[in-house]
C-alpha positions as CSV (number, residue, x, y, z in Angstrom):
1,X,-3.2,2.1,-72.6
2,X,-4.6,4.3,-70.4
3,X,-7.9,3.4,-68.6
4,X,-10.2,6.1,-70.2
5,X,-10.8,4.6,-73.4
6,X,-13.1,5.4,-76.0
7,X,-16.1,4.3,-77.0
8,X,-15.8,1.1,-79.2
9,X,-17.5,3.7,-82.8
10,X,-15.0,5.9,-81.8
11,X,-16.7,7.5,-84.9
12,X,-19.9,8.6,-82.9
13,X,-17.1,10.5,-80.1
14,X,-18.7,14.6,-79.8
15,X,-16.1,17.2,-80.1
16,X,-15.1,17.3,-76.8
17,X,-15.3,13.4,-76.2
18,X,-13.1,13.1,-78.6
19,X,-10.8,15.8,-77.0
20,X,-10.4,14.0,-73.6
21,X,-9.9,10.7,-74.9
22,X,-7.1,12.0,-77.5
23,X,-5.6,13.7,-73.9
24,X,-6.0,10.6,-71.8
25,X,-4.2,8.4,-73.8
26,X,-1.7,11.7,-75.0
27,X,-0.3,11.4,-70.9
28,X,0.1,7.5,-71.2
29,X,1.7,7.6,-74.3
30,X,4.0,10.4,-73.0
31,X,4.6,8.9,-69.8
32,X,4.8,5.3,-71.3
33,X,7.8,6.3,-73.6
34,X,9.7,8.5,-71.0
35,X,9.6,5.7,-68.7
36,X,10.6,2.7,-70.9
37,X,12.5,4.6,-74.1
38,X,16.1,5.6,-73.5
39,X,16.5,8.1,-76.1
40,X,13.0,9.4,-75.2
41,X,14.1,10.2,-71.6
42,X,17.3,11.7,-72.9
43,X,15.3,13.9,-75.1
44,X,12.4,15.1,-72.7
45,X,15.5,15.7,-70.1
46,X,17.4,17.9,-72.4
47,X,14.1,19.9,-73.5
48,X,13.6,20.3,-69.7
49,X,10.1,18.8,-70.5
50,X,8.3,15.7,-68.1
51,X,5.2,13.6,-68.5
52,X,3.6,15.9,-65.9
53,X,3.9,19.0,-68.0
54,X,1.5,17.2,-70.4
55,X,-1.6,18.6,-69.3
56,X,-3.7,19.9,-72.4
57,X,-3.3,18.5,-76.2
58,X,-1.7,22.0,-76.8
59,X,1.0,20.5,-74.4
60,X,2.3,18.3,-77.0
61,X,4.4,21.4,-78.5
62,X,6.3,21.7,-75.2
63,X,8.0,18.3,-76.8
64,X,11.3,17.2,-79.2
65,X,10.8,15.7,-82.3
66,X,11.6,12.3,-83.1
67,X,12.6,11.7,-87.0
68,X,14.2,9.0,-89.1
69,X,17.8,9.4,-88.0
70,X,16.8,8.9,-84.2
71,X,15.3,5.4,-85.4
72,X,18.4,5.0,-87.5
73,X,20.9,5.7,-84.3
74,X,18.8,3.2,-82.3
75,X,19.0,0.5,-84.8
76,X,17.4,-2.4,-84.2
77,X,15.2,-2.3,-81.1
78,X,16.3,0.8,-79.4
79,X,12.7,2.5,-80.0
80,X,10.6,-0.4,-78.4
81,X,8.8,0.4,-75.0
82,X,8.3,-2.9,-74.5
83,X,10.2,-6.0,-73.6
84,X,10.9,-8.1,-76.7
85,X,8.6,-11.2,-75.6
86,X,5.7,-9.0,-75.8
87,X,6.7,-7.9,-79.1
88,X,4.4,-10.1,-82.1
89,X,6.0,-9.0,-85.0
90,X,8.9,-7.0,-86.1
91,X,8.7,-4.8,-89.9
92,X,11.4,-2.8,-91.2
93,X,12.1,-0.2,-94.5
94,X,13.8,-0.8,-96.9
95,X,17.0,1.4,-95.6
96,X,17.8,2.1,-99.3
97,X,19.2,5.5,-98.1
98,X,21.3,3.7,-94.4
99,X,19.8,1.6,-91.6
100,X,16.5,0.0,-92.2
101,X,14.2,1.5,-89.8
102,X,13.1,-1.0,-88.0
103,X,9.6,-1.1,-85.4
104,X,7.8,-3.2,-83.4
105,X,4.0,-4.1,-82.6
106,X,2.4,-6.0,-79.6
107,X,-1.0,-7.7,-79.4
108,X,-2.7,-5.4,-78.8
109,X,-1.1,-3.3,-81.7
110,X,-1.7,-5.7,-84.2
111,X,-5.3,-5.7,-82.5
112,X,-5.5,-2.2,-83.3
113,X,-4.0,-1.8,-86.6
114,X,-6.7,-4.2,-88.3
115,X,-9.2,-2.1,-86.6
116,X,-8.1,0.8,-87.9
117,X,-7.6,-0.9,-91.5
118,X,-10.8,-1.9,-91.6
119,X,-12.4,1.3,-90.2
120,X,-10.7,2.8,-93.2
121,X,-11.3,0.1,-96.4
122,X,-15.4,0.2,-94.6
123,X,-14.5,4.1,-95.5
124,X,-13.3,3.6,-99.0
125,X,-17.2,1.3,-99.9
126,X,-15.3,-1.7,-98.6
127,X,-18.2,-4.2,-97.6
128,X,-18.5,-8.1,-95.6
129,X,-18.3,-10.2,-98.0
130,X,-16.5,-8.5,-100.5
131,X,-13.4,-10.4,-102.4
132,X,-10.7,-7.9,-101.9
133,X,-7.2,-8.6,-104.2
134,X,-4.5,-7.4,-102.0
135,X,-1.3,-6.7,-104.0
136,X,0.6,-4.1,-102.0
137,X,4.2,-6.0,-100.7
138,X,4.0,-8.6,-97.8
139,X,7.2,-9.0,-96.2
140,X,9.2,-6.3,-94.0
141,X,7.2,-3.8,-96.3
142,X,4.1,-2.6,-93.3
143,X,1.6,-2.8,-96.5
144,X,0.6,-6.5,-97.1
145,X,0.6,-7.6,-93.9
146,X,-1.3,-4.6,-92.5
147,X,-3.9,-4.2,-95.0
148,X,-4.6,-8.1,-95.1
149,X,-5.6,-8.1,-91.6
150,X,-7.9,-5.4,-91.7
151,X,-9.2,-7.2,-94.8
152,X,-9.9,-10.5,-93.0
153,X,-10.9,-8.0,-89.9
154,X,-13.8,-6.6,-91.8
155,X,-15.6,-9.6,-92.9
156,X,-14.1,-9.6,-96.0
157,X,-12.1,-12.0,-98.4
158,X,-8.6,-11.1,-99.1
159,X,-7.2,-12.3,-101.7
160,X,-3.2,-12.5,-100.9
161,X,-1.3,-11.8,-104.3
162,X,1.3,-9.2,-103.1
163,X,3.2,-7.2,-105.7
164,X,4.9,-8.5,-108.8
165,X,4.0,-11.1,-111.0
166,X,2.2,-8.9,-113.0
167,X,0.3,-11.2,-116.1
168,X,-0.3,-12.9,-112.6
169,X,-2.3,-10.1,-111.0
170,X,-4.3,-10.1,-114.3
171,X,-5.3,-14.2,-114.2
172,X,-6.4,-14.0,-110.9
173,X,-8.5,-10.6,-111.2
174,X,-10.0,-11.9,-114.0
175,X,-11.0,-15.1,-112.3
176,X,-11.8,-14.6,-108.9
177,X,-13.2,-11.2,-110.2
178,X,-13.1,-9.0,-106.8
179,X,-14.4,-6.1,-106.2
180,X,-11.9,-4.3,-104.8
181,X,-7.8,-3.9,-105.1
182,X,-5.1,-2.4,-102.9
183,X,-2.0,-1.6,-104.9
184,X,0.2,1.5,-105.6
185,X,-1.2,4.0,-107.5
186,X,1.5,3.5,-110.1
187,X,1.4,0.0,-110.0
188,X,-2.8,-0.5,-110.8
189,X,-1.6,1.6,-113.8
190,X,0.5,-1.2,-114.9
191,X,-2.4,-3.8,-113.5
192,X,-4.4,-1.1,-116.9
193,X,-1.7,-1.8,-119.4
194,X,-1.3,-5.4,-118.6
195,X,-4.9,-6.1,-118.6
196,X,-5.1,-4.0,-122.0
197,X,-2.1,-6.1,-123.6
198,X,-3.9,-9.6,-122.7
199,X,-7.0,-8.3,-125.2
200,X,-9.5,-7.3,-122.0
201,X,-11.3,-4.6,-121.7
202,X,-10.1,-3.0,-118.3
203,X,-13.4,-1.2,-117.9
204,X,-15.4,-4.7,-117.7
205,X,-13.3,-6.4,-115.0
206,X,-15.4,-7.0,-111.5
207,X,-13.6,-3.9,-109.7
208,X,-15.0,-1.3,-108.7
209,X,-13.2,0.4,-105.7
210,X,-9.5,1.0,-105.3
211,X,-7.9,1.6,-102.2
212,X,-4.3,3.3,-102.8
213,X,-1.7,4.9,-101.5
214,X,2.2,4.4,-100.4
215,X,3.6,6.5,-102.7
216,X,2.3,10.6,-103.3
217,X,-0.2,11.3,-105.7
218,X,-2.5,13.8,-107.5
219,X,-6.1,14.1,-108.0
220,X,-5.2,13.7,-111.8
221,X,-4.0,11.0,-111.0
222,X,-7.2,9.8,-109.7
223,X,-9.0,11.1,-112.9
224,X,-6.7,8.8,-115.0
225,X,-7.0,5.3,-112.9
226,X,-11.1,5.9,-112.7
227,X,-11.2,6.6,-116.3
228,X,-8.8,3.5,-117.2
229,X,-10.7,1.6,-115.1
230,X,-14.4,2.4,-114.3
231,X,-13.7,2.8,-110.5
232,X,-14.0,4.9,-107.6
233,X,-10.2,5.3,-106.2
234,X,-9.6,6.4,-103.2
235,X,-6.7,7.4,-101.1
236,X,-5.1,5.2,-97.9
237,X,-2.4,7.1,-95.5
238,X,-0.1,5.7,-93.4
239,X,3.8,5.1,-93.0
240,X,5.9,2.8,-91.4
241,X,6.8,4.6,-88.9
242,X,3.6,5.5,-87.5
243,X,1.8,2.4,-87.8
244,X,2.1,1.6,-91.4
245,X,-1.3,2.0,-93.6
246,X,-4.2,3.5,-91.7
247,X,-3.2,6.0,-90.1
248,X,-5.5,8.2,-92.1
249,X,-8.1,7.5,-95.1
250,X,-10.7,9.2,-97.9
251,X,-13.9,8.4,-97.9
252,X,-15.1,7.2,-101.6
253,X,-18.3,9.5,-100.2
254,X,-16.7,12.9,-100.7
255,X,-12.9,12.0,-102.0
256,X,-11.5,15.3,-100.5
257,X,-8.6,13.5,-98.3
258,X,-7.9,11.2,-95.6
259,X,-9.1,11.7,-92.6
260,X,-6.9,11.2,-90.0
261,X,-8.3,8.9,-87.2
262,X,-7.9,11.2,-84.4
263,X,-8.4,8.9,-81.3
264,X,-4.9,7.0,-82.4
265,X,-3.0,9.8,-84.0
266,X,-2.1,13.5,-82.7
267,X,-1.6,15.3,-85.9
268,X,0.1,18.4,-86.6
269,X,2.0,20.8,-89.3
270,X,5.0,22.7,-89.0
271,X,7.0,25.1,-90.6
272,X,9.6,22.2,-92.0
273,X,12.5,24.8,-92.0
274,X,12.3,26.4,-88.5
275,X,10.0,23.4,-86.6
276,X,7.4,26.1,-85.9
277,X,3.7,24.7,-85.4
278,X,1.3,25.8,-88.2
279,X,-2.7,26.7,-87.8
280,X,-5.1,24.4,-89.2
281,X,-5.5,25.1,-93.5
282,X,-1.4,26.1,-93.8
283,X,0.5,23.6,-95.4
284,X,3.5,22.6,-93.5
285,X,5.5,19.7,-92.7
286,X,2.9,16.4,-91.1
287,X,4.3,15.4,-87.7
288,X,2.5,12.8,-85.6
289,X,2.3,11.6,-82.3
290,X,0.9,8.0,-81.5
291,X,-1.9,8.1,-78.9
292,X,-2.7,4.1,-78.7
293,X,0.4,2.1,-79.6
294,X,2.8,-0.3,-77.0
295,X,5.5,-1.2,-78.5
296,X,6.7,1.5,-80.8
297,X,5.2,4.9,-79.2
298,X,6.4,7.7,-81.3
299,X,6.6,11.5,-80.0
300,X,5.7,14.4,-82.7
301,X,7.2,12.1,-85.5
302,X,8.8,14.1,-88.7
303,X,7.4,12.5,-91.6
304,X,8.5,14.8,-94.2
305,X,4.9,14.7,-96.1
306,X,3.8,18.0,-97.1
307,X,0.1,18.3,-96.8
308,X,-2.3,20.6,-94.3
309,X,-5.1,19.9,-91.7
310,X,-8.3,20.6,-93.0
311,X,-12.0,20.3,-91.5
312,X,-13.6,16.9,-91.2
313,X,-16.0,15.9,-94.0
314,X,-17.4,12.7,-94.2
315,X,-16.1,12.1,-90.3
316,X,-16.9,15.8,-88.8
317,X,-14.8,15.3,-85.7
318,X,-12.2,14.0,-87.2
319,X,-9.6,17.0,-89.8
320,X,-8.2,15.4,-92.7
321,X,-5.0,15.8,-94.1
322,X,-4.9,17.6,-98.2
323,X,-4.5,14.7,-100.7
324,X,-0.5,14.6,-99.9
325,X,1.9,15.2,-103.2
326,X,5.0,15.8,-102.2
327,X,7.5,16.0,-99.8
328,X,10.5,17.5,-97.9
329,X,13.1,15.0,-99.4
330,X,11.3,14.6,-102.6
331,X,11.9,18.5,-103.9
332,X,13.9,18.9,-106.6
333,X,15.4,22.3,-107.1
334,X,16.5,22.8,-110.6
335,X,18.4,26.4,-110.8
336,X,17.0,27.9,-108.3
337,X,13.5,26.7,-108.8
338,X,11.8,23.8,-106.7
339,X,9.6,21.4,-107.6
340,X,8.0,17.9,-107.0
341,X,7.4,15.0,-109.2
342,X,3.7,15.3,-108.4
343,X,4.2,18.6,-110.4
344,X,5.4,17.3,-114.1
345,X,2.3,14.4,-113.1
346,X,-0.3,17.3,-113.3
347,X,1.1,18.2,-116.7
348,X,1.6,15.0,-118.3
349,X,-1.9,13.4,-117.6
350,X,-3.4,16.6,-119.8
351,X,-1.7,15.4,-122.7
352,X,-3.2,12.7,-123.6
353,X,-1.0,11.3,-126.3
354,X,1.4,10.7,-123.9
355,X,1.5,8.3,-120.6
356,X,1.7,8.7,-117.3
357,X,4.9,6.4,-117.0
358,X,7.7,8.9,-116.8
359,X,10.9,8.7,-115.0
360,X,12.5,12.0,-114.4
361,X,16.8,12.4,-114.8
362,X,18.6,14.4,-113.4
363,X,22.6,15.5,-114.9
364,X,25.0,17.6,-114.7
365,X,26.0,20.4,-117.6
366,X,29.1,22.1,-116.6
367,X,28.5,23.8,-113.9
368,X,24.5,23.9,-114.3
369,X,21.9,21.0,-113.1
370,X,19.9,19.3,-116.0
371,X,16.7,17.2,-116.4
372,X,15.5,15.2,-118.4
373,X,11.8,13.9,-118.7
374,X,12.0,10.2,-119.9
375,X,8.1,9.8,-120.8
376,X,6.2,6.4,-122.8
377,X,4.3,7.8,-125.6
378,X,0.8,6.3,-126.4
379,X,1.0,3.2,-128.1
380,X,-2.2,3.8,-130.3
381,X,-0.4,7.3,-131.5
382,X,2.3,8.0,-134.0
383,X,5.8,9.0,-132.8
384,X,5.5,12.4,-134.5
385,X,2.4,13.1,-133.0
386,X,3.6,12.2,-129.7
387,X,6.9,14.1,-130.0
388,X,4.7,17.5,-130.9
389,X,3.0,16.3,-127.6
390,X,6.0,15.8,-125.3
391,X,7.6,19.5,-126.4
392,X,3.4,20.8,-125.6
393,X,4.8,19.8,-122.4
394,X,8.3,21.1,-122.0
395,X,6.5,24.2,-122.6
396,X,3.6,23.4,-119.8
397,X,6.6,22.6,-117.6
398,X,8.0,26.4,-118.3
399,X,5.0,28.3,-118.0
400,X,3.9,26.6,-114.8
401,X,6.8,25.6,-112.9
402,X,9.3,28.0,-114.6
403,X,12.2,26.8,-115.6
404,X,13.7,24.9,-118.5
405,X,14.0,20.5,-119.0
406,X,14.4,18.1,-121.8
407,X,11.1,15.9,-122.6
408,X,12.2,12.8,-124.4
409,X,9.9,10.3,-126.3
410,X,10.1,6.8,-125.0
411,X,8.5,3.5,-126.9
412,X,5.7,2.0,-124.5
413,X,7.0,-0.4,-122.3
414,X,10.5,0.6,-122.2
415,X,10.6,2.1,-118.6
416,X,10.8,0.7,-115.7
417,X,7.6,-0.7,-114.3
418,X,6.2,-0.2,-110.4
419,X,5.6,-3.4,-108.4
420,X,5.5,-1.1,-104.8
421,X,6.7,2.6,-105.0
422,X,7.2,4.1,-107.9
423,X,10.9,5.5,-108.8
424,X,10.5,8.5,-110.5
425,X,13.9,10.4,-109.7
426,X,17.2,9.3,-111.0
427,X,19.7,11.3,-109.7
428,X,23.0,10.7,-112.0
429,X,24.5,13.9,-111.2
430,X,27.8,12.0,-109.1
């Protein structure tokens, strides 16, 4: 770590102090990566750039990008910048589209990660002494253990439930009376369904705040969760390759997008096609450079998440990212029209006769691609009413997105439920 360190409470830094801290940490990170990671040394040499060239924050643009393909090509430990004897924990992605991406943490990395989760939870309104029901998955996924350490660092009590066993989730929420819950937004709706199925009122639980992440979700989804459970729903952002949850987090006071903890991460947005940096305020692909990671530094990592950088509000010196509702690799191209699953979600939640439980199936009819929205009807309404609502949804998709799809109404509880990240899209075209 660089010797120029931020004060203990980085949220009190002035903008000039923050920029000076960022620059010192950026220079340390670039040199650390160059000297200890063969892939970075080769990339920098190919680009004709050296650590000595980083004299300002803008000079980060001289550096080459890092992609998930780089991480997979160096599987399992080729991106580690410290000896394995100094690595205290290893996490990995699921690897559903190839080799998993493997990340490592030193003791110092774990300590800073816990601090940032604690900072994020405090921003959401969770306080020391609160009981926090942690329904993120434990194991190789970064969510469960990352959140667990942050809850303890904050001085709150952690209930380490992990994902799955939804009926038991309801039992523990009822019996242990937590004030906060951490999980994916789609899984919280599954828990709300299970609370109702148990004959309980979701409005009457002890929960008052939910910190939700690990998948894109819309403000319409936020409103649905808050209405169903009578709580505040706050967005936390992160990804394993950059650290895990806690890279950025939303304030419960403003609910206007996660603030990036810029004393530890330098954000950029770029044109996803050309790699050209974009000014703040323009929508593009989010890119991160870590500033304090020892075991696994990342330089200009392309997240594939689409957003824009905005001025800070609750924390004025830290920029916000607009709520992420899509990714470059989530985009569906249907008969020449680009759409994201979150666009469908926005339209679904505005129709009360239908539930937020839906999946998109892509098929091919001859030479043409087709999409079917399979969506569960509201359990308290007649099927005929829900079929009419499905036609309303079909028309709204045609008007607002510009493509024709089929909408099929399913019975309540028949579609798969999420215990982690919700799979919205099923590509059956192969």
